[in-house]
N, C-alpha and C positions, 0 to 999 in steps of 0.2 A: 504494500500500499504506499510505500515511501517514494516510489518512482512515479514521474508524471505519466498519465495515460495518454497515448497518441490519440489524435482526433480522427474520428472515422467520417468520411464523407456520406451525404445522404444517399449516394449511390453505391456505397460499400456494403459489406456484410453486416447485417442487422445484429445488433447486441441482444443477448438474452436479457430478461428483465432483471436478473441478479447482477449481471454485469453493468447495466444502467444504474442500478442503485449504488453499486460500490464505486462507480466512476463519477457519479454527480458531484459537482462542487459549486459553490457560490463564487461565480466568476467576477473578478475585478480587473486584474492586470493583463489577462490573456486574450482579449478582444482583438481581432485582426484588423479592424477598421472598415471592412466592407459590410454592406447591409444585407440581412437575410433576405433570401429569395422569396417572393410572395407565395409560391407554391408550398414552400416548406413552412412558411408562417401559418398558412391556412391549415396545414396538417397539424401543427401544434395546438392551434386553436380548437380543431375539432377534437383532438385528444382531451384537452381541457374541458370541453363542452360535454364530453361523455362521462364525466365524473359522476359519482353517486351524489345524491343531494336529499336533504330532509324533505319529506313529502313530495319528492320528484318535483321540486320547485325550481330548480337551477337558478338560484337567487343572484348569480354572478352576471357581470357585463365586462367587456374587454374594450379599452379605449387604446388604440394603437397610435403612438406618438412618434413622428418622424421629422417634423419641421425643425430644422436647425436651431431656429431662434427659441423655440420652446424648449429643446433640450438644453440649450446654453443657460437659459434663465433657470431652469429647474436645477442644473448642476451648480450654478452659483449659490442658489438657496441652500442646497445640500451641503456645500463647502462651508457656508457659514455656520449651519448646524453642527458640523464636524469640529470647527474651531471652538464653538461653545462647550462641547462635550470634553475636548482636550483641556480646556482651561478648568474644567471641573475636577480633573484627575490629580491625585498626589503625584509628586515627581516621578517615583519609580514607574508608575503605571503610565504616565504620560510619555515617558521615554520608550516604553514597549510600544504604545499606540502610534508613536510618530511615523514609522514607516508603513503602517497598514493602510492600504487603499480601501476606501469604503464604497466606491461606485465606479461604474464604467458607463455613465449616462451618454456622454457624447461619443466615447469611443466604439460603443455597440451600435450606434446609429438608429436603434429602435427601442422605444419603451412601450411596454404593455401595462397599462394600469388596470388592475382588477378590482372591481367594486362589489359592494354587497347591498342589495335592495331587501330590507326586512319586510316590505309589503308584498313581496312576490308570492303568490299563492293565497292571497287574502287573509282573512281573519282566523281561519281554522286549518293551519298547516299540520298535517298529520305527522306526528313525531316531535313537534317543537313546543308542545304545550307546557311541559314541565322543564325542559331544558332549552331555554331560548337561544343558547350558545351554538346549538346544531346548525343554525343558519350560517354563521360565520365559519364553523368548522367545514361546512359543505364547500365554502369558497376556498378554503385551504386545500381541500382535496382536489379541487379543479387546478389549483397552482401546482401541486404535486404532479398531477397527471402531465400538465404542460412541462414541467421540468424533466421529468424522466424521459418523455418523448423527445424533448430537445437533445438530451444527452445522447440518446440513441442516434440522432441525427448528426452529431458533432457540433451541435450548437450549444453555446454557453448561455447561462441564465445567472444574473446577479440581483439579488433582492435588496432594494434600497429602503432603509428604515430611518435614515436621518433626514427627517423633514416634518414640517407642521402640516397637519391635514387642512387647516384653513387655507394655507397657501395653495395646496394641491387643488383643492376645490375651486379657488379663484382662477388658477392657471388653466384648468380644463373645463371650466363651467359645469362642474359636478353639482347637481341639486343638493339642497340641504338635507333631504331625506334619503340621500344615497351616500353610503360610507365607503371611502377609499380604503381598500385593504392593503394593497401592495403596488409599488412600481417595480417592475421587473425589466432589467436591461437585458436584451435578447440579441445575440449575434454570433456569427462564426468566430471560432477561436483557434489559437495556435495549438493549445494543449489544455488538458485538465490536470491540475496539480495532483500530486500523489497524496497529499494530506491538506485538510482545509487550511485556509490562509491564517486563521486565528491560532491554529496549532503550529503552523510553520513559523510565525513570528513571536511565538511564545506567550500569546495573550491567555490561552487556556488550553490545557490538554484534553483530549477526548476522554469521555467516561466509558468505562468497559461495561459490556452487556451484563456481566455478572452482578454489578452494582445496582442494576436496574430491575432485575427479575425477582419477584416475590412469589412465594408459593402459600396459597389458601388465605393468608392475611398480609396486610401491609406491615412491614417491620422497619423500624428506624436503623440507621447505620450502627448505632451502639447496640441495638438488640441483635442484629445480624453478626456483629463482631463477636458477641458473648455466646452466640449460639442458642439464645432463648427461643423457645417454641411458642 
């Protein structure tokens, strides 16, 4: 897992699902600079739109952004948010954070903004009555579908989370009752890193599966260490 994964063209051998899961990365530095082909983009959007959703509501929409002026304006906003975060860090964490690139907005050439419409499906959404979050979780499933399909196509995806929702609403004329969930940078890449960027730059190590699996009941780390049943 430490070696970079070679990029496969959309005309190449199809990855297995497990290979795509293992290869997928949050891409920042590796965008080639050319724009994703429309045919490939539509395949990714079809994969996203095929995701499961609560009450079969498909509560997502996809805003494809390619206008250079819009990309530049959003990139400048994100850069300001990054600087605010950097100033909030203690010196040691700020030093670690320094070389980490947090977006590829202009480099990718294409942004896909995924939104959530809580009114989709009406007042009686089957499956959402007791757990309202299932609507947003459905949108997350669509994003994951898109991400894995993109990886299989040799296309990189970077999820940008350094922004203010009010700014993005104004930038893209998103109505007040529609919630922006993610700005995804999407484009061809030179490679997929062997490890996630945050692990590569020493921000945080990966958590092993053994630490996340519980049997029968949830156990705290101290209970697991002591062998309590």
